[in-house]
C-alpha positions as CSV (number, residue, x, y, z in Angstrom):
1,M,-63.3,-95.8,-49.6
2,S,-64.2,-99.6,-49.1
3,T,-67.0,-99.2,-51.5
4,R,-64.8,-97.8,-54.1
5,A,-62.3,-100.7,-53.5
6,R,-64.7,-103.2,-54.1
7,S,-66.3,-101.5,-57.2
8,D,-62.9,-101.3,-58.6
9,A,-62.0,-105.0,-57.8
10,A,-65.4,-105.7,-59.5
11,H,-64.0,-104.2,-63.0
12,G,-60.3,-105.6,-62.8
13,W,-57.1,-103.7,-62.2
14,R,-57.3,-99.8,-62.5
15,I,-54.4,-98.8,-65.0
16,G,-55.2,-95.1,-65.2
17,S,-58.1,-92.8,-66.6
18,L,-59.1,-90.9,-69.5
19,V,-60.4,-87.3,-68.9
20,G,-61.3,-88.4,-65.6
21,T,-62.9,-91.8,-66.6
22,P,-61.2,-94.9,-64.9
23,V,-59.5,-97.4,-67.3
24,Y,-59.7,-100.9,-66.2
25,L,-57.4,-103.9,-67.2
26,G,-60.1,-106.7,-67.0
27,R,-59.1,-110.0,-64.8
28,S,-59.8,-112.2,-68.2
29,W,-57.3,-110.2,-70.1
30,P,-54.3,-112.4,-69.3
31,V,-56.1,-115.1,-70.4
32,I,-56.2,-114.0,-74.1
33,A,-52.7,-112.8,-73.7
34,L,-51.5,-116.1,-72.8
35,V,-53.6,-117.7,-75.6
36,I,-51.8,-115.3,-78.0
37,V,-48.2,-116.1,-76.6
38,V,-48.8,-119.8,-76.8
39,L,-50.5,-119.9,-80.5
40,F,-48.6,-117.4,-82.2
41,G,-45.1,-118.1,-80.3
42,P,-44.3,-121.0,-82.3
43,N,-45.2,-119.8,-85.6
44,L,-43.2,-116.7,-84.9
45,S,-39.8,-118.2,-83.9
46,R,-36.9,-118.1,-86.1
47,P,-34.1,-120.6,-85.8
48,D,-31.5,-118.0,-86.1
49,R,-33.0,-116.0,-83.3
50,G,-33.2,-118.7,-80.3
51,A,-36.1,-120.6,-78.8
52,S,-37.8,-117.6,-77.0
53,Y,-37.7,-115.1,-79.8
54,G,-41.1,-116.1,-81.1
55,Y,-42.9,-116.1,-77.7
56,L,-41.3,-112.7,-77.0
57,L,-42.9,-111.5,-80.3
58,A,-46.2,-112.9,-79.5
59,A,-46.0,-111.1,-76.3
60,G,-45.2,-107.7,-77.8
61,Y,-48.1,-108.3,-79.9
62,A,-50.3,-109.0,-77.0
63,V,-49.4,-105.6,-75.6
64,L,-49.7,-103.8,-78.7
65,L,-53.2,-105.6,-79.1
66,L,-54.1,-104.0,-75.7
67,A,-53.1,-100.6,-76.7
68,S,-55.5,-101.2,-79.9
69,V,-58.3,-102.1,-77.7
70,L,-58.0,-99.2,-75.5
71,V,-57.8,-96.9,-78.3
72,H,-60.9,-98.1,-79.7
73,E,-62.8,-97.7,-76.5
74,A,-61.4,-94.4,-75.7
75,A,-63.0,-93.4,-79.0
76,H,-66.4,-94.7,-77.9
77,A,-65.7,-92.7,-74.4
78,L,-64.6,-89.5,-76.0
79,A,-67.5,-89.7,-78.5
80,A,-70.0,-90.1,-75.7
81,R,-68.6,-87.5,-73.5
82,W,-68.6,-84.8,-76.6
83,R,-72.4,-85.7,-76.9
84,G,-72.9,-85.0,-73.3
85,H,-73.2,-88.4,-71.9
86,P,-71.0,-89.2,-68.6
87,V,-69.0,-92.0,-69.0
88,S,-68.4,-94.6,-66.1
89,R,-65.6,-96.9,-67.1
90,I,-63.4,-98.1,-69.9
91,V,-62.7,-102.0,-69.4
92,A,-60.4,-103.9,-71.5
93,D,-61.4,-107.7,-71.1
94,V,-61.2,-111.1,-72.7
95,W,-63.6,-110.3,-75.5
96,G,-61.6,-106.9,-76.4
97,G,-63.4,-104.2,-74.1
98,H,-66.5,-102.3,-73.3
99,T,-67.4,-98.7,-72.5
100,V,-69.8,-97.9,-70.2
101,Y,-71.7,-94.4,-70.4
102,D,-75.2,-93.1,-69.3
103,A,-77.3,-93.3,-72.5
104,T,-80.5,-92.0,-70.8
105,R,-81.2,-89.1,-73.2
106,S,-79.5,-90.5,-76.1
107,S,-80.6,-90.0,-79.8
108,P,-80.2,-92.4,-83.0
109,T,-77.4,-89.9,-84.1
110,T,-75.5,-90.0,-80.8
111,T,-75.8,-94.1,-80.8
112,A,-74.6,-94.2,-84.2
113,L,-71.6,-91.8,-83.8
114,V,-70.6,-93.4,-80.4
115,A,-70.5,-96.6,-82.4
116,L,-69.1,-95.8,-85.5
117,V,-65.8,-94.1,-83.9
118,G,-64.5,-97.2,-82.4
119,P,-64.0,-99.5,-85.6
120,L,-62.7,-96.3,-87.3
121,S,-60.2,-96.0,-84.7
122,N,-59.0,-99.5,-85.7
123,L,-58.9,-98.7,-89.3
124,L,-56.9,-95.5,-88.7
125,L,-54.4,-97.6,-86.4
126,A,-54.2,-100.3,-89.4
127,A,-53.1,-97.6,-91.9
128,L,-50.7,-96.1,-89.4
129,G,-49.1,-99.5,-88.6
130,W,-48.7,-100.2,-92.5
131,A,-47.4,-96.8,-93.0
132,L,-44.8,-97.3,-90.2
133,R,-43.9,-100.7,-91.4
134,S,-43.0,-99.1,-94.7
135,V,-40.5,-96.8,-93.3
136,T,-39.0,-99.3,-90.7
137,A,-35.8,-101.1,-91.5
138,N,-35.9,-103.6,-88.4
139,D,-37.4,-106.9,-89.3
140,T,-38.7,-107.3,-85.7
141,A,-40.6,-104.1,-85.8
142,Q,-41.7,-105.0,-89.4
143,T,-43.2,-108.1,-88.1
144,L,-45.0,-106.7,-85.3
145,L,-46.4,-103.8,-87.4
146,G,-47.5,-105.8,-90.0
147,I,-49.3,-108.2,-87.6
148,V,-50.9,-105.4,-85.6
149,A,-51.9,-103.3,-88.8
150,F,-53.8,-106.7,-90.3
151,A,-55.3,-107.2,-86.6
152,N,-56.8,-103.9,-86.4
153,L,-58.0,-104.0,-90.0
154,L,-59.8,-107.5,-89.1
155,V,-61.1,-105.8,-86.0
156,G,-62.3,-103.0,-87.6
157,L,-64.3,-104.4,-90.5
158,F,-65.6,-107.2,-88.2
159,N,-66.8,-104.7,-85.8
160,L,-68.7,-102.9,-88.4
161,L,-70.8,-106.2,-89.5
162,P,-74.5,-105.3,-89.1
163,G,-75.4,-107.3,-86.0
164,L,-75.6,-106.5,-82.3
165,P,-73.7,-106.4,-80.1
166,L,-70.9,-105.4,-82.9
167,D,-70.6,-101.7,-83.2
168,G,-72.0,-102.1,-86.7
169,G,-75.3,-103.6,-85.0
170,Q,-75.4,-100.2,-82.9
171,I,-75.5,-98.3,-86.3
172,V,-78.1,-100.6,-87.8
173,S,-80.2,-100.2,-84.5
174,A,-79.8,-96.4,-84.7
175,L,-81.0,-96.3,-88.3
176,V,-84.0,-98.5,-87.4
177,W,-84.8,-96.3,-84.3
178,R,-84.6,-93.3,-86.6
179,A,-86.8,-94.8,-89.3
180,T,-89.5,-96.0,-87.0
181,G,-89.1,-93.6,-84.1
182,S,-88.7,-97.1,-81.8
183,K,-85.6,-97.6,-80.0
184,G,-87.1,-101.2,-79.1
185,R,-87.6,-102.1,-82.8
186,G,-84.0,-101.1,-83.6
187,L,-82.7,-103.2,-80.9
188,V,-84.9,-106.3,-82.0
189,A,-83.8,-105.7,-85.7
190,A,-80.0,-105.5,-85.1
191,G,-80.2,-108.4,-82.5
192,W,-81.7,-110.9,-85.2
193,L,-79.1,-109.7,-87.6
194,G,-76.3,-110.3,-84.7
195,R,-77.7,-114.1,-84.7
196,V,-77.3,-114.2,-88.5
197,V,-73.8,-112.8,-88.1
198,A,-72.9,-115.4,-85.4
199,V,-74.1,-118.2,-87.5
200,A,-72.4,-116.8,-90.5
201,T,-68.9,-116.6,-88.6
202,V,-68.9,-120.4,-88.0
203,G,-70.2,-121.0,-91.5
204,W,-67.3,-118.9,-92.9
205,F,-64.8,-121.0,-91.5
206,V,-66.5,-124.2,-92.3
207,V,-67.0,-123.4,-96.0
208,R,-63.4,-121.6,-96.1
209,G,-62.0,-125.2,-94.9
210,L,-63.8,-127.1,-97.5
211,L,-63.1,-124.6,-100.4
212,E,-59.2,-125.2,-99.4
213,G,-59.7,-129.0,-100.1
214,G,-60.4,-130.3,-96.7
215,A,-62.7,-130.6,-93.6
216,P,-61.8,-128.0,-91.2
217,Q,-60.1,-129.1,-88.0
218,V,-61.8,-129.5,-84.7
219,F,-59.2,-126.8,-83.1
220,D,-59.3,-124.5,-85.8
221,L,-63.0,-124.1,-84.9
222,L,-62.5,-123.5,-81.5
223,W,-62.0,-119.9,-81.7
224,P,-64.6,-119.1,-84.4
225,V,-67.2,-121.0,-82.2
226,A,-66.2,-119.1,-79.0
227,I,-66.9,-115.8,-80.8
228,A,-70.0,-116.9,-82.2
229,F,-71.3,-118.0,-78.7
230,F,-70.2,-114.3,-77.6
231,L,-71.9,-113.0,-80.4
232,W,-75.4,-115.0,-80.2
233,Q,-75.3,-114.2,-76.3
234,G,-75.3,-110.6,-77.0
235,A,-77.7,-110.8,-80.0
236,T,-80.3,-112.5,-77.6
237,A,-79.8,-109.9,-74.9
238,A,-80.3,-107.1,-77.4
239,V,-83.6,-108.7,-78.8
240,R,-84.9,-109.3,-75.3
241,A,-83.9,-105.7,-74.2
242,G,-85.8,-104.6,-77.4
243,Q,-88.9,-106.4,-76.8
244,I,-88.8,-105.2,-73.3
245,H,-88.5,-101.6,-74.6
246,V,-91.3,-102.1,-77.1
247,A,-93.4,-103.3,-74.3
248,S,-92.7,-100.7,-72.0
249,A,-93.4,-98.0,-74.5
250,G,-96.8,-96.9,-73.4
251,R,-97.5,-94.0,-70.9
252,A,-96.1,-94.0,-67.6
253,T,-99.6,-92.9,-66.0
254,D,-101.0,-95.9,-67.4
255,V,-99.3,-98.1,-64.6
256,L,-99.7,-95.8,-61.7
257,E,-102.3,-96.4,-59.0
258,P,-104.4,-93.8,-57.0
259,L,-102.6,-92.5,-54.1
260,V,-103.6,-89.9,-51.5
261,L,-101.5,-88.1,-49.0
262,V,-102.4,-87.6,-45.6
263,P,-100.4,-85.7,-42.6
264,G,-98.2,-88.1,-40.6
265,S,-99.4,-86.3,-37.2
266,L,-103.2,-87.1,-38.4
267,P,-104.8,-89.9,-35.8
268,L,-105.9,-93.2,-37.2
269,S,-109.3,-92.4,-36.1
270,E,-109.9,-89.8,-38.9
271,L,-108.7,-92.4,-41.7
272,D,-112.0,-94.5,-41.4
273,G,-113.5,-94.5,-45.0
274,A,-110.7,-92.0,-46.3
275,A,-109.7,-92.6,-50.0
276,P,-111.5,-95.9,-50.8
277,G,-109.6,-97.8,-53.2
278,A,-106.3,-95.9,-53.0
279,W,-103.0,-96.1,-51.4
280,L,-102.4,-93.7,-48.4
281,A,-98.9,-92.1,-47.9
282,A,-98.1,-90.3,-44.9
283,A,-96.7,-86.7,-45.5
284,D,-94.7,-84.4,-43.3
285,P,-95.7,-80.9,-42.5
286,S,-94.0,-79.4,-45.7
287,G,-96.3,-82.2,-47.7
288,W,-93.4,-84.4,-48.8
289,P,-94.3,-87.9,-48.8
290,L,-92.6,-90.0,-46.0
291,G,-93.9,-93.4,-46.9
292,I,-96.8,-95.8,-47.4
293,V,-99.4,-96.5,-44.7
294,D,-99.2,-100.2,-43.9
295,A,-103.2,-101.4,-44.1
296,E,-101.9,-104.6,-41.6
297,S,-100.5,-102.3,-39.1
298,V,-103.4,-100.2,-39.1
299,A,-105.9,-103.1,-39.0
300,Q,-103.8,-104.3,-35.8
301,V,-104.4,-101.1,-33.6
302,P,-107.3,-101.5,-31.4
303,M,-110.3,-99.4,-32.0
304,E,-109.8,-97.5,-28.7
305,S,-106.5,-96.8,-29.4
306,R,-106.7,-95.0,-32.8
307,D,-107.5,-91.6,-31.5
308,R,-104.0,-91.7,-29.9
309,T,-102.0,-93.5,-32.7
310,T,-100.8,-91.2,-35.5
311,V,-100.4,-92.0,-39.2
312,A,-96.8,-91.8,-38.8
313,A,-96.6,-94.7,-36.4
314,V,-98.2,-97.3,-39.1
315,T,-95.9,-95.9,-41.8
316,L,-93.3,-97.9,-43.8
317,T,-90.8,-95.1,-44.3
318,Q,-89.2,-94.8,-48.0
319,P,-86.1,-93.1,-48.9
320,P,-86.2,-89.8,-50.1
321,A,-85.3,-90.9,-53.8
322,W,-88.8,-92.6,-53.8
323,V,-90.2,-89.4,-55.0
324,L,-89.8,-89.2,-58.9
325,A,-90.6,-86.1,-60.7
326,L,-91.4,-87.1,-64.5
327,P,-92.6,-85.2,-67.3
328,A,-96.4,-85.4,-68.2
329,D,-95.3,-87.2,-71.6
330,A,-92.8,-89.7,-70.0
331,V,-93.3,-93.1,-71.0
332,L,-92.9,-96.4,-69.0
333,T,-89.3,-97.0,-69.9
334,D,-88.4,-93.6,-68.4
335,L,-90.3,-94.7,-65.1
336,I,-88.6,-98.1,-65.0
337,R,-85.1,-96.7,-65.6
338,A,-85.7,-94.1,-62.8
339,M,-86.9,-96.8,-60.4
340,S,-83.9,-99.2,-61.5
341,E,-81.3,-96.3,-60.9
342,G,-82.6,-95.8,-57.4
343,E,-83.4,-99.3,-56.8
344,L,-86.8,-98.7,-55.7
345,S,-89.7,-101.0,-55.3
346,L,-92.4,-98.1,-54.8
347,A,-92.3,-94.9,-55.9
348,V,-94.4,-91.8,-55.8
349,V,-94.6,-90.0,-59.1
350,V,-95.1,-86.2,-59.1
351,D,-95.5,-84.0,-62.3
352,E,-92.1,-82.5,-63.3
353,S,-93.6,-79.0,-64.0
354,T,-96.6,-78.8,-61.3
355,R,-95.3,-81.2,-58.5
356,D,-98.6,-82.5,-58.4
357,V,-98.8,-86.1,-57.4
358,R,-99.7,-88.4,-60.1
359,G,-99.8,-91.8,-58.5
360,L,-98.0,-94.6,-56.7
361,A,-95.7,-96.8,-59.0
362,R,-95.0,-100.4,-57.9
363,A,-92.3,-102.7,-59.5
364,E,-94.8,-105.5,-59.0
365,R,-97.4,-104.1,-60.8
366,I,-95.0,-102.6,-63.7
367,N,-93.7,-106.1,-64.1
368,D,-97.2,-107.6,-64.7
369,V,-97.8,-104.9,-67.2
370,V,-94.8,-105.6,-69.2
371,G,-95.1,-109.4,-68.7
372,A,-98.7,-109.0,-70.0
373,Q,-97.4,-106.9,-72.9
374,L,-94.6,-109.4,-73.8
375,A,-96.8,-112.5,-73.6
376,R,-99.3,-110.6,-76.3
377,R,-96.5,-110.0,-78.8
378,G,-95.2,-113.7,-78.0
379,R,-98.7,-115.1,-79.2
380,R,-98.8,-112.9,-82.3
């Protein structure tokens, strides 16, 4: 119960759920709401409605914008669930929002579909807002619906731009993934395009100011620069993730080290000369690996005591999840994901079909292998 509370607090305030998926209002959202009220309030004010009218109208827009963000993220979540991927949470935050789902067994088609429905939902909201505006007589409602329709149109089109971390970048990434068979290459390509979009975002506002007959004001550039900074960070993270994905695309078995299982009840005196060059793991009577035999602990046991000391006594016990069953054709990315999810630094890898032990996976060795691959690619 306390763990759940800490988890909720990390994402913000829980405001509901969507088909079992928790929906959170990020703690940064009030910041964007305040900015909207402060910036738009004076511009929306009317002398005949009182001093507070414009600020109340801006606050109403902030609430409707939040609803638009949640619709956008709900579209992502529902599409992911429809394609068979569990959805962890939906969060509305200062940059709009994000949906977290398990993409372990994703495909280019699913990635593109989940990305596409978000901007489409905004375009549909824009059309709906404009249609309602045309049949509404109240001028306040007309103003709000017009602003919301324009904002959703802008957000929908902007999100379709072809660069990560935007939804359009996810679509580009999926297309490159489909064409090349490499998810990593898709991420790298879409990440570089995201950097182009980030630079173009600022460039557009600068050029626009010059075309309008004057240099753009510093204040007018603050928001575009903030958006561009966010895009650049996301794009850079995507490029890095893609490079790591490409570097870890080899076979999982290539990083495994020899491992021999020995009974935990076996006296240390019977280990002399056993399996030179291989790691030893103690097994219970059923053959289940319990942990790694600690060579330093073995060396500290006096020779005269080794026939009375069992292997289990010098074993570093591991959690049950350290035994990973992977298919014969598993790639290193699959192994890294499984170890990351289990927070494992060591893992015994067994064949998914035969349950034969394939070897020992160590996070330290995996990092060395992936790091070497990245270094080689960096020198090209």
